[in-house]
PDBQT receptor file of N, H, CA, C and O in Angstrom, charges set to zero:
ATOM      1  N   MET A   1     139.161  13.541  11.842  1.00  0.00    +0.000 N 
ATOM      2  CA  MET A   1     139.744  14.406  10.854  1.00  0.00    +0.000 C 
ATOM      3  C   MET A   1     141.257  14.362  10.982  1.00  0.00    +0.000 C 
ATOM      4  O   MET A   1     141.805  14.465  12.080  1.00  0.00    +0.000 OA
ATOM      5  N   ARG A   2     141.913  14.209   9.863  1.00  0.00    +0.000 N 
ATOM      6  H   ARG A   2     141.468  14.125   8.972  1.00  0.00    +0.000 HD
ATOM      7  CA  ARG A   2     143.371  14.229   9.840  1.00  0.00    +0.000 C 
ATOM      8  C   ARG A   2     143.844  15.647   9.561  1.00  0.00    +0.000 C 
ATOM      9  O   ARG A   2     143.166  16.408   8.871  1.00  0.00    +0.000 OA
ATOM     10  N   ARG A   3     144.992  15.996  10.090  1.00  0.00    +0.000 N 
ATOM     11  H   ARG A   3     145.543  15.378  10.650  1.00  0.00    +0.000 HD
ATOM     12  CA  ARG A   3     145.554  17.323   9.888  1.00  0.00    +0.000 C 
ATOM     13  C   ARG A   3     147.017  17.208   9.508  1.00  0.00    +0.000 C 
ATOM     14  O   ARG A   3     147.706  16.259   9.880  1.00  0.00    +0.000 OA
ATOM     15  N   THR A   4     147.464  18.181   8.770  1.00  0.00    +0.000 N 
ATOM     16  H   THR A   4     146.904  18.952   8.467  1.00  0.00    +0.000 HD
ATOM     17  CA  THR A   4     148.872  18.274   8.412  1.00  0.00    +0.000 C 
ATOM     18  C   THR A   4     149.490  19.415   9.209  1.00  0.00    +0.000 C 
ATOM     19  O   THR A   4     148.967  20.530   9.208  1.00  0.00    +0.000 OA
ATOM     20  N   VAL A   5     150.597  19.144   9.888  1.00  0.00    +0.000 N 
ATOM     21  H   VAL A   5     151.022  18.239   9.890  1.00  0.00    +0.000 HD
ATOM     22  CA  VAL A   5     151.277  20.171  10.686  1.00  0.00    +0.000 C 
ATOM     23  C   VAL A   5     152.227  20.936   9.768  1.00  0.00    +0.000 C 
ATOM     24  O   VAL A   5     153.100  20.346   9.130  1.00  0.00    +0.000 OA
ATOM     25  N   LEU A   6     152.047  22.257   9.708  1.00  0.00    +0.000 N 
ATOM     26  H   LEU A   6     151.338  22.736  10.226  1.00  0.00    +0.000 HD
ATOM     27  CA  LEU A   6     152.926  23.107   8.911  1.00  0.00    +0.000 C 
ATOM     28  C   LEU A   6     154.132  23.590   9.712  1.00  0.00    +0.000 C 
ATOM     29  O   LEU A   6     155.243  23.672   9.189  1.00  0.00    +0.000 OA
ATOM     30  N   GLU A   7     153.901  23.908  10.985  1.00  0.00    +0.000 N 
ATOM     31  H   GLU A   7     152.998  23.841  11.410  1.00  0.00    +0.000 HD
ATOM     32  CA  GLU A   7     154.966  24.463  11.823  1.00  0.00    +0.000 C 
ATOM     33  C   GLU A   7     154.622  24.236  13.291  1.00  0.00    +0.000 C 
ATOM     34  O   GLU A   7     153.456  24.075  13.652  1.00  0.00    +0.000 OA
ATOM     35  N   GLN A   8     155.652  24.226  14.126  1.00  0.00    +0.000 N 
ATOM     36  H   GLN A   8     156.599  24.357  13.833  1.00  0.00    +0.000 HD
ATOM     37  CA  GLN A   8     155.490  24.012  15.567  1.00  0.00    +0.000 C 
ATOM     38  C   GLN A   8     156.211  25.131  16.306  1.00  0.00    +0.000 C 
ATOM     39  O   GLN A   8     157.329  25.496  15.942  1.00  0.00    +0.000 OA
ATOM     40  N   PHE A   9     155.569  25.686  17.356  1.00  0.00    +0.000 N 
ATOM     41  H   PHE A   9     154.661  25.389  17.651  1.00  0.00    +0.000 HD
ATOM     42  CA  PHE A   9     156.137  26.770  18.154  1.00  0.00    +0.000 C 
ATOM     43  C   PHE A   9     156.057  26.375  19.622  1.00  0.00    +0.000 C 
ATOM     44  O   PHE A   9     155.010  25.907  20.069  1.00  0.00    +0.000 OA
ATOM     45  N   PRO A  10     157.146  26.552  20.393  1.00  0.00    +0.000 N 
ATOM     46  CA  PRO A  10     157.125  26.163  21.805  1.00  0.00    +0.000 C 
ATOM     47  C   PRO A  10     156.131  26.999  22.604  1.00  0.00    +0.000 C 
ATOM     48  O   PRO A  10     156.037  28.213  22.419  1.00  0.00    +0.000 OA
ATOM     49  N   ALA A  11     155.403  26.350  23.477  1.00  0.00    +0.000 N 
ATOM     50  H   ALA A  11     155.479  25.364  23.627  1.00  0.00    +0.000 HD
ATOM     51  CA  ALA A  11     154.403  27.039  24.299  1.00  0.00    +0.000 C 
ATOM     52  C   ALA A  11     155.064  27.935  25.346  1.00  0.00    +0.000 C 
ATOM     53  O   ALA A  11     154.423  28.853  25.858  1.00  0.00    +0.000 OA
ATOM     54  N   GLY A  12     156.312  27.689  25.668  1.00  0.00    +0.000 N 
ATOM     55  H   GLY A  12     156.833  26.943  25.252  1.00  0.00    +0.000 HD
ATOM     56  CA  GLY A  12     157.006  28.476  26.668  1.00  0.00    +0.000 C 
ATOM     57  C   GLY A  12     157.566  29.793  26.137  1.00  0.00    +0.000 C 
ATOM     58  O   GLY A  12     158.236  30.516  26.874  1.00  0.00    +0.000 OA
ATOM     59  N   ASP A  13     157.303  30.113  24.880  1.00  0.00    +0.000 N 
ATOM     60  H   ASP A  13     156.758  29.526  24.282  1.00  0.00    +0.000 HD
ATOM     61  CA  ASP A  13     157.780  31.363  24.289  1.00  0.00    +0.000 C 
ATOM     62  C   ASP A  13     157.226  32.541  25.086  1.00  0.00    +0.000 C 
ATOM     63  O   ASP A  13     156.058  32.515  25.475  1.00  0.00    +0.000 OA
ATOM     64  N   PRO A  14     158.024  33.562  25.337  1.00  0.00    +0.000 N 
ATOM     65  CA  PRO A  14     157.526  34.720  26.096  1.00  0.00    +0.000 C 
ATOM     66  C   PRO A  14     156.323  35.408  25.443  1.00  0.00    +0.000 C 
ATOM     67  O   PRO A  14     155.540  36.062  26.132  1.00  0.00    +0.000 OA
ATOM     68  N   ARG A  15     156.172  35.270  24.148  1.00  0.00    +0.000 N 
ATOM     69  H   ARG A  15     156.808  34.739  23.589  1.00  0.00    +0.000 HD
ATOM     70  CA  ARG A  15     155.047  35.887  23.454  1.00  0.00    +0.000 C 
ATOM     71  C   ARG A  15     153.842  34.952  23.363  1.00  0.00    +0.000 C 
ATOM     72  O   ARG A  15     152.844  35.282  22.723  1.00  0.00    +0.000 OA
ATOM     73  N   GLY A  16     153.937  33.790  24.000  1.00  0.00    +0.000 N 
ATOM     74  H   GLY A  16     154.748  33.522  24.519  1.00  0.00    +0.000 HD
ATOM     75  CA  GLY A  16     152.807  32.858  23.994  1.00  0.00    +0.000 C 
ATOM     76  C   GLY A  16     152.522  32.314  22.611  1.00  0.00    +0.000 C 
ATOM     77  O   GLY A  16     153.435  31.875  21.911  1.00  0.00    +0.000 OA
ATOM     78  N   SER A  17     151.250  32.340  22.211  1.00  0.00    +0.000 N 
ATOM     79  H   SER A  17     150.509  32.697  22.779  1.00  0.00    +0.000 HD
ATOM     80  CA  SER A  17     150.852  31.767  20.924  1.00  0.00    +0.000 C 
ATOM     81  C   SER A  17     150.992  32.763  19.777  1.00  0.00    +0.000 C 
ATOM     82  O   SER A  17     150.709  32.411  18.632  1.00  0.00    +0.000 OA
ATOM     83  N   TRP A  18     151.418  33.986  20.047  1.00  0.00    +0.000 N 
ATOM     84  H   TRP A  18     151.648  34.272  20.978  1.00  0.00    +0.000 HD
ATOM     85  CA  TRP A  18     151.487  35.009  18.995  1.00  0.00    +0.000 C 
ATOM     86  C   TRP A  18     152.313  34.594  17.785  1.00  0.00    +0.000 C 
ATOM     87  O   TRP A  18     151.862  34.810  16.661  1.00  0.00    +0.000 OA
ATOM     88  N   PRO A  19     153.515  34.004  17.954  1.00  0.00    +0.000 N 
ATOM     89  CA  PRO A  19     154.272  33.606  16.766  1.00  0.00    +0.000 C 
ATOM     90  C   PRO A  19     153.499  32.598  15.903  1.00  0.00    +0.000 C 
ATOM     91  O   PRO A  19     153.522  32.675  14.674  1.00  0.00    +0.000 OA
ATOM     92  N   ALA A  20     152.829  31.669  16.551  1.00  0.00    +0.000 N 
ATOM     93  H   ALA A  20     152.811  31.606  17.548  1.00  0.00    +0.000 HD
ATOM     94  CA  ALA A  20     152.034  30.687  15.804  1.00  0.00    +0.000 C 
ATOM     95  C   ALA A  20     150.857  31.359  15.105  1.00  0.00    +0.000 C 
ATOM     96  O   ALA A  20     150.552  31.047  13.953  1.00  0.00    +0.000 OA
ATOM     97  N   GLU A  21     150.196  32.281  15.803  1.00  0.00    +0.000 N 
ATOM     98  H   GLU A  21     150.443  32.534  16.739  1.00  0.00    +0.000 HD
ATOM     99  CA  GLU A  21     149.063  33.001  15.210  1.00  0.00    +0.000 C 
ATOM    100  C   GLU A  21     149.510  33.843  14.017  1.00  0.00    +0.000 C 
ATOM    101  O   GLU A  21     148.818  33.903  13.001  1.00  0.00    +0.000 OA
ATOM    102  N   GLU A  22     150.664  34.492  14.142  1.00  0.00    +0.000 N 
ATOM    103  H   GLU A  22     151.226  34.444  14.968  1.00  0.00    +0.000 HD
ATOM    104  CA  GLU A  22     151.180  35.300  13.040  1.00  0.00    +0.000 C 
ATOM    105  C   GLU A  22     151.520  34.429  11.834  1.00  0.00    +0.000 C 
ATOM    106  O   GLU A  22     151.238  34.800  10.694  1.00  0.00    +0.000 OA
ATOM    107  N   PHE A  23     152.128  33.269  12.089  1.00  0.00    +0.000 N 
ATOM    108  H   PHE A  23     152.357  32.967  13.014  1.00  0.00    +0.000 HD
ATOM    109  CA  PHE A  23     152.464  32.344  11.006  1.00  0.00    +0.000 C 
ATOM    110  C   PHE A  23     151.194  31.842  10.317  1.00  0.00    +0.000 C 
ATOM    111  O   PHE A  23     151.124  31.791   9.089  1.00  0.00    +0.000 OA
ATOM    112  N   ALA A  24     150.187  31.472  11.121  1.00  0.00    +0.000 N 
ATOM    113  H   ALA A  24     150.243  31.513  12.118  1.00  0.00    +0.000 HD
ATOM    114  CA  ALA A  24     148.923  30.985  10.562  1.00  0.00    +0.000 C 
ATOM    115  C   ALA A  24     148.230  32.076   9.746  1.00  0.00    +0.000 C 
ATOM    116  O   ALA A  24     147.682  31.794   8.680  1.00  0.00    +0.000 OA
ATOM    117  N   ARG A  25     148.247  33.308  10.230  1.00  0.00    +0.000 N 
ATOM    118  H   ARG A  25     148.692  33.537  11.096  1.00  0.00    +0.000 HD
ATOM    119  CA  ARG A  25     147.628  34.411   9.491  1.00  0.00    +0.000 C 
ATOM    120  C   ARG A  25     148.307  34.609   8.136  1.00  0.00    +0.000 C 
ATOM    121  O   ARG A  25     147.638  34.837   7.129  1.00  0.00    +0.000 OA
ATOM    122  N   ALA A  26     149.630  34.524   8.117  1.00  0.00    +0.000 N 
ATOM    123  H   ALA A  26     150.174  34.339   8.935  1.00  0.00    +0.000 HD
ATOM    124  CA  ALA A  26     150.358  34.664   6.852  1.00  0.00    +0.000 C 
ATOM    125  C   ALA A  26     149.965  33.563   5.870  1.00  0.00    +0.000 C 
ATOM    126  O   ALA A  26     149.834  33.816   4.672  1.00  0.00    +0.000 OA
ATOM    127  N   ARG A  27     149.774  32.335   6.375  1.00  0.00    +0.000 N 
ATOM    128  H   ARG A  27     149.880  32.129   7.348  1.00  0.00    +0.000 HD
ATOM    129  CA  ARG A  27     149.352  31.234   5.493  1.00  0.00    +0.000 C 
ATOM    130  C   ARG A  27     147.927  31.478   4.984  1.00  0.00    +0.000 C 
ATOM    131  O   ARG A  27     147.630  31.239   3.813  1.00  0.00    +0.000 OA
ATOM    132  N   ARG A  28     147.038  31.962   5.887  1.00  0.00    +0.000 N 
ATOM    133  H   ARG A  28     147.279  32.155   6.838  1.00  0.00    +0.000 HD
ATOM    134  CA  ARG A  28     145.660  32.256   5.457  1.00  0.00    +0.000 C 
ATOM    135  C   ARG A  28     145.643  33.357   4.406  1.00  0.00    +0.000 C 
ATOM    136  O   ARG A  28     144.834  33.316   3.479  1.00  0.00    +0.000 OA
ATOM    137  N   ASP A  29     146.530  34.345   4.541  1.00  0.00    +0.000 N 
ATOM    138  H   ASP A  29     147.187  34.379   5.295  1.00  0.00    +0.000 HD
ATOM    139  CA  ASP A  29     146.627  35.403   3.537  1.00  0.00    +0.000 C 
ATOM    140  C   ASP A  29     147.054  34.841   2.179  1.00  0.00    +0.000 C 
ATOM    141  O   ASP A  29     146.765  35.432   1.139  1.00  0.00    +0.000 OA
ATOM    142  N   GLU A  30     147.746  33.694   2.197  1.00  0.00    +0.000 N 
ATOM    143  H   GLU A  30     147.981  33.214   3.042  1.00  0.00    +0.000 HD
ATOM    144  CA  GLU A  30     148.154  33.006   0.964  1.00  0.00    +0.000 C 
ATOM    145  C   GLU A  30     147.073  32.059   0.454  1.00  0.00    +0.000 C 
ATOM    146  O   GLU A  30     147.236  31.436  -0.595  1.00  0.00    +0.000 OA
ATOM    147  N   GLY A  31     145.965  31.950   1.197  1.00  0.00    +0.000 N 
ATOM    148  H   GLY A  31     145.832  32.456   2.049  1.00  0.00    +0.000 HD
ATOM    149  CA  GLY A  31     144.877  31.078   0.782  1.00  0.00    +0.000 C 
ATOM    150  C   GLY A  31     144.901  29.691   1.391  1.00  0.00    +0.000 C 
ATOM    151  O   GLY A  31     144.114  28.830   0.998  1.00  0.00    +0.000 OA
ATOM    152  N   VAL A  32     145.783  29.461   2.338  1.00  0.00    +0.000 N 
ATOM    153  H   VAL A  32     146.422  30.160   2.657  1.00  0.00    +0.000 HD
ATOM    154  CA  VAL A  32     145.891  28.164   3.016  1.00  0.00    +0.000 C 
ATOM    155  C   VAL A  32     145.039  28.220   4.277  1.00  0.00    +0.000 C 
ATOM    156  O   VAL A  32     145.200  29.146   5.073  1.00  0.00    +0.000 OA
ATOM    157  N   PRO A  33     144.135  27.260   4.488  1.00  0.00    +0.000 N 
ATOM    158  CA  PRO A  33     143.244  27.301   5.659  1.00  0.00    +0.000 C 
ATOM    159  C   PRO A  33     143.938  26.881   6.959  1.00  0.00    +0.000 C 
ATOM    160  O   PRO A  33     143.568  25.872   7.560  1.00  0.00    +0.000 OA
ATOM    161  N   ALA A  34     144.929  27.640   7.389  1.00  0.00    +0.000 N 
ATOM    162  H   ALA A  34     145.229  28.459   6.902  1.00  0.00    +0.000 HD
ATOM    163  CA  ALA A  34     145.729  27.291   8.569  1.00  0.00    +0.000 C 
ATOM    164  C   ALA A  34     145.034  27.735   9.852  1.00  0.00    +0.000 C 
ATOM    165  O   ALA A  34     144.349  28.757   9.895  1.00  0.00    +0.000 OA
ATOM    166  N   GLU A  35     145.231  26.941  10.881  1.00  0.00    +0.000 N 
ATOM    167  H   GLU A  35     145.787  26.111  10.847  1.00  0.00    +0.000 HD
ATOM    168  CA  GLU A  35     144.714  27.284  12.208  1.00  0.00    +0.000 C 
ATOM    169  C   GLU A  35     145.721  26.841  13.258  1.00  0.00    +0.000 C 
ATOM    170  O   GLU A  35     146.584  26.006  12.986  1.00  0.00    +0.000 OA
ATOM    171  N   VAL A  36     145.611  27.400  14.456  1.00  0.00    +0.000 N 
ATOM    172  H   VAL A  36     144.911  28.079  14.677  1.00  0.00    +0.000 HD
ATOM    173  CA  VAL A  36     146.528  27.083  15.555  1.00  0.00    +0.000 C 
ATOM    174  C   VAL A  36     145.820  26.189  16.557  1.00  0.00    +0.000 C 
ATOM    175  O   VAL A  36     144.687  26.456  16.955  1.00  0.00    +0.000 OA
ATOM    176  N   VAL A  37     146.499  25.129  16.958  1.00  0.00    +0.000 N 
ATOM    177  H   VAL A  37     147.420  24.913  16.634  1.00  0.00    +0.000 HD
ATOM    178  CA  VAL A  37     145.994  24.234  17.998  1.00  0.00    +0.000 C 
ATOM    179  C   VAL A  37     147.116  24.022  19.014  1.00  0.00    +0.000 C 
ATOM    180  O   VAL A  37     148.293  24.204  18.707  1.00  0.00    +0.000 OA
ATOM    181  N   MET A  38     146.732  23.637  20.217  1.00  0.00    +0.000 N 
ATOM    182  H   MET A  38     145.776  23.488  20.467  1.00  0.00    +0.000 HD
ATOM    183  CA  MET A  38     147.714  23.360  21.270  1.00  0.00    +0.000 C 
ATOM    184  C   MET A  38     147.902  21.855  21.367  1.00  0.00    +0.000 C 
ATOM    185  O   MET A  38     146.933  21.102  21.474  1.00  0.00    +0.000 OA
ATOM    186  N   ASP A  39     149.153  21.425  21.330  1.00  0.00    +0.000 N 
ATOM    187  H   ASP A  39     149.940  22.036  21.244  1.00  0.00    +0.000 HD
ATOM    188  CA  ASP A  39     149.480  20.014  21.523  1.00  0.00    +0.000 C 
ATOM    189  C   ASP A  39     150.035  19.880  22.937  1.00  0.00    +0.000 C 
ATOM    190  O   ASP A  39     151.178  20.253  23.200  1.00  0.00    +0.000 OA
ATOM    191  N   LEU A  40     149.228  19.351  23.835  1.00  0.00    +0.000 N 
ATOM    192  H   LEU A  40     148.300  19.048  23.621  1.00  0.00    +0.000 HD
ATOM    193  CA  LEU A  40     149.635  19.242  25.234  1.00  0.00    +0.000 C 
ATOM    194  C   LEU A  40     150.785  18.262  25.435  1.00  0.00    +0.000 C 
ATOM    195  O   LEU A  40     151.626  18.463  26.311  1.00  0.00    +0.000 OA
ATOM    196  N   ASP A  41     150.824  17.201  24.628  1.00  0.00    +0.000 N 
ATOM    197  H   ASP A  41     150.140  17.038  23.917  1.00  0.00    +0.000 HD
ATOM    198  CA  ASP A  41     151.887  16.201  24.780  1.00  0.00    +0.000 C 
ATOM    199  C   ASP A  41     153.268  16.792  24.515  1.00  0.00    +0.000 C 
ATOM    200  O   ASP A  41     154.228  16.475  25.218  1.00  0.00    +0.000 OA
ATOM    201  N   SER A  42     153.368  17.650  23.499  1.00  0.00    +0.000 N 
ATOM    202  H   SER A  42     152.589  17.908  22.928  1.00  0.00    +0.000 HD
ATOM    203  CA  SER A  42     154.670  18.236  23.176  1.00  0.00    +0.000 C 
ATOM    204  C   SER A  42     154.827  19.651  23.737  1.00  0.00    +0.000 C 
ATOM    205  O   SER A  42     155.874  20.272  23.554  1.00  0.00    +0.000 OA
ATOM    206  N   ASP A  43     153.796  20.167  24.419  1.00  0.00    +0.000 N 
ATOM    207  H   ASP A  43     152.946  19.663  24.567  1.00  0.00    +0.000 HD
ATOM    208  CA  ASP A  43     153.802  21.515  24.992  1.00  0.00    +0.000 C 
ATOM    209  C   ASP A  43     154.178  22.540  23.922  1.00  0.00    +0.000 C 
ATOM    210  O   ASP A  43     155.100  23.340  24.081  1.00  0.00    +0.000 OA
ATOM    211  N   ALA A  44     153.413  22.477  22.813  1.00  0.00    +0.000 N 
ATOM    212  H   ALA A  44     152.665  21.827  22.683  1.00  0.00    +0.000 HD
ATOM    213  CA  ALA A  44     153.701  23.358  21.689  1.00  0.00    +0.000 C 
ATOM    214  C   ALA A  44     152.411  23.785  21.000  1.00  0.00    +0.000 C 
ATOM    215  O   ALA A  44     151.392  23.096  21.054  1.00  0.00    +0.000 OA
ATOM    216  N   PHE A  45     152.489  24.945  20.351  1.00  0.00    +0.000 N 
ATOM    217  H   PHE A  45     153.316  25.505  20.308  1.00  0.00    +0.000 HD
ATOM    218  CA  PHE A  45     151.398  25.389  19.484  1.00  0.00    +0.000 C 
ATOM    219  C   PHE A  45     151.713  24.891  18.086  1.00  0.00    +0.000 C 
ATOM    220  O   PHE A  45     152.820  25.088  17.583  1.00  0.00    +0.000 OA
ATOM    221  N   LEU A  46     150.744  24.250  17.462  1.00  0.00    +0.000 N 
ATOM    222  H   LEU A  46     149.846  24.090  17.871  1.00  0.00    +0.000 HD
ATOM    223  CA  LEU A  46     150.923  23.726  16.115  1.00  0.00    +0.000 C 
ATOM    224  C   LEU A  46     150.081  24.523  15.139  1.00  0.00    +0.000 C 
ATOM    225  O   LEU A  46     148.928  24.847  15.423  1.00  0.00    +0.000 OA
ATOM    226  N   VAL A  47     150.654  24.839  13.990  1.00  0.00    +0.000 N 
ATOM    227  H   VAL A  47     151.591  24.577  13.759  1.00  0.00    +0.000 HD
ATOM    228  CA  VAL A  47     149.885  25.434  12.904  1.00  0.00    +0.000 C 
ATOM    229  C   VAL A  47     149.550  24.286  11.969  1.00  0.00    +0.000 C 
ATOM    230  O   VAL A  47     150.434  23.641  11.405  1.00  0.00    +0.000 OA
ATOM    231  N   VAL A  48     148.249  24.045  11.818  1.00  0.00    +0.000 N 
ATOM    232  H   VAL A  48     147.532  24.569  12.276  1.00  0.00    +0.000 HD
ATOM    233  CA  VAL A  48     147.792  22.881  11.054  1.00  0.00    +0.000 C 
ATOM    234  C   VAL A  48     146.822  23.303   9.961  1.00  0.00    +0.000 C 
ATOM    235  O   VAL A  48     146.224  24.378   9.999  1.00  0.00    +0.000 OA
ATOM    236  N   ILE A  49     146.692  22.403   8.981  1.00  0.00    +0.000 N 
ATOM    237  H   ILE A  49     147.178  21.529   8.950  1.00  0.00    +0.000 HD
ATOM    238  CA  ILE A  49     145.649  22.542   7.966  1.00  0.00    +0.000 C 
ATOM    239  C   ILE A  49     144.910  21.211   7.908  1.00  0.00    +0.000 C 
ATOM    240  O   ILE A  49     145.520  20.156   8.078  1.00  0.00    +0.000 OA
ATOM    241  N   PRO A  50     143.591  21.252   7.667  1.00  0.00    +0.000 N 
ATOM    242  CA  PRO A  50     142.849  20.006   7.558  1.00  0.00    +0.000 C 
ATOM    243  C   PRO A  50     143.261  19.266   6.284  1.00  0.00    +0.000 C 
ATOM    244  O   PRO A  50     143.511  19.884   5.249  1.00  0.00    +0.000 OA
ATOM    245  N   GLN A  51     143.327  17.955   6.372  1.00  0.00    +0.000 N 
ATOM    246  H   GLN A  51     143.124  17.453   7.213  1.00  0.00    +0.000 HD
ATOM    247  CA  GLN A  51     143.649  17.135   5.208  1.00  0.00    +0.000 C 
ATOM    248  C   GLN A  51     142.340  16.802   4.508  1.00  0.00    +0.000 C 
ATOM    249  O   GLN A  51     141.420  16.269   5.129  1.00  0.00    +0.000 OA
ATOM    250  N   GLN A  52     142.251  17.109   3.240  1.00  0.00    +0.000 N 
ATOM    251  H   GLN A  52     142.998  17.542   2.735  1.00  0.00    +0.000 HD
ATOM    252  CA  GLN A  52     141.028  16.887   2.480  1.00  0.00    +0.000 C 
ATOM    253  C   GLN A  52     140.750  15.394   2.321  1.00  0.00    +0.000 C 
ATOM    254  O   GLN A  52     141.677  14.587   2.245  1.00  0.00    +0.000 OA
ATOM    255  N   ALA A  53     139.472  15.035   2.273  1.00  0.00    +0.000 N 
ATOM    256  H   ALA A  53     138.720  15.691   2.335  1.00  0.00    +0.000 HD
ATOM    257  CA  ALA A  53     139.078  13.656   2.008  1.00  0.00    +0.000 C 
ATOM    258  C   ALA A  53     139.639  13.261   0.641  1.00  0.00    +0.000 C 
ATOM    259  O   ALA A  53     139.549  14.030  -0.316  1.00  0.00    +0.000 OA
ATOM    260  N   GLY A  54     140.202  12.090   0.553  1.00  0.00    +0.000 N 
ATOM    261  H   GLY A  54     140.275  11.464   1.330  1.00  0.00    +0.000 HD
ATOM    262  CA  GLY A  54     140.773  11.633  -0.696  1.00  0.00    +0.000 C 
ATOM    263  C   GLY A  54     142.237  12.005  -0.840  1.00  0.00    +0.000 C 
ATOM    264  O   GLY A  54     142.925  11.449  -1.695  1.00  0.00    +0.000 OA
ATOM    265  N   GLU A  55     142.726  12.918  -0.040  1.00  0.00    +0.000 N 
ATOM    266  H   GLU A  55     142.166  13.370   0.655  1.00  0.00    +0.000 HD
ATOM    267  CA  GLU A  55     144.125  13.304  -0.062  1.00  0.00    +0.000 C 
ATOM    268  C   GLU A  55     144.851  12.366   0.888  1.00  0.00    +0.000 C 
ATOM    269  O   GLU A  55     144.437  12.200   2.035  1.00  0.00    +0.000 OA
ATOM    270  N   PHE A  56     145.914  11.761   0.425  1.00  0.00    +0.000 N 
ATOM    271  H   PHE A  56     146.250  11.896  -0.507  1.00  0.00    +0.000 HD
ATOM    272  CA  PHE A  56     146.639  10.803   1.245  1.00  0.00    +0.000 C 
ATOM    273  C   PHE A  56     148.114  11.137   1.195  1.00  0.00    +0.000 C 
ATOM    274  O   PHE A  56     148.691  11.251   0.113  1.00  0.00    +0.000 OA
ATOM    275  N   ARG A  57     148.727  11.295   2.351  1.00  0.00    +0.000 N 
ATOM    276  H   ARG A  57     148.258  11.202   3.229  1.00  0.00    +0.000 HD
ATOM    277  CA  ARG A  57     150.163  11.559   2.427  1.00  0.00    +0.000 C 
ATOM    278  C   ARG A  57     150.847  10.365   3.038  1.00  0.00    +0.000 C 
ATOM    279  O   ARG A  57     150.314   9.740   3.954  1.00  0.00    +0.000 OA
ATOM    280  N   ARG A  58     152.014  10.044   2.546  1.00  0.00    +0.000 N 
ATOM    281  H   ARG A  58     152.448  10.552   1.802  1.00  0.00    +0.000 HD
ATOM    282  CA  ARG A  58     152.805   8.944   3.085  1.00  0.00    +0.000 C 
ATOM    283  C   ARG A  58     153.947   9.458   3.881  1.00  0.00    +0.000 C 
ATOM    284  O   ARG A  58     154.730   8.673   4.416  1.00  0.00    +0.000 OA
TER     285      ARG A  58
């Protein structure tokens, strides 16, 4: 599954994943299926949305 990253938040933030969760919740309130995942390589929380089949971004 491909995903589109909407925003990135540093994992070292004193509030942890809360800023990412708040951002994702705001997107979900707008109807965007956003979720938070951890990217270990960049040590960051990513807010992502699934890329629909047939949707292609360059």
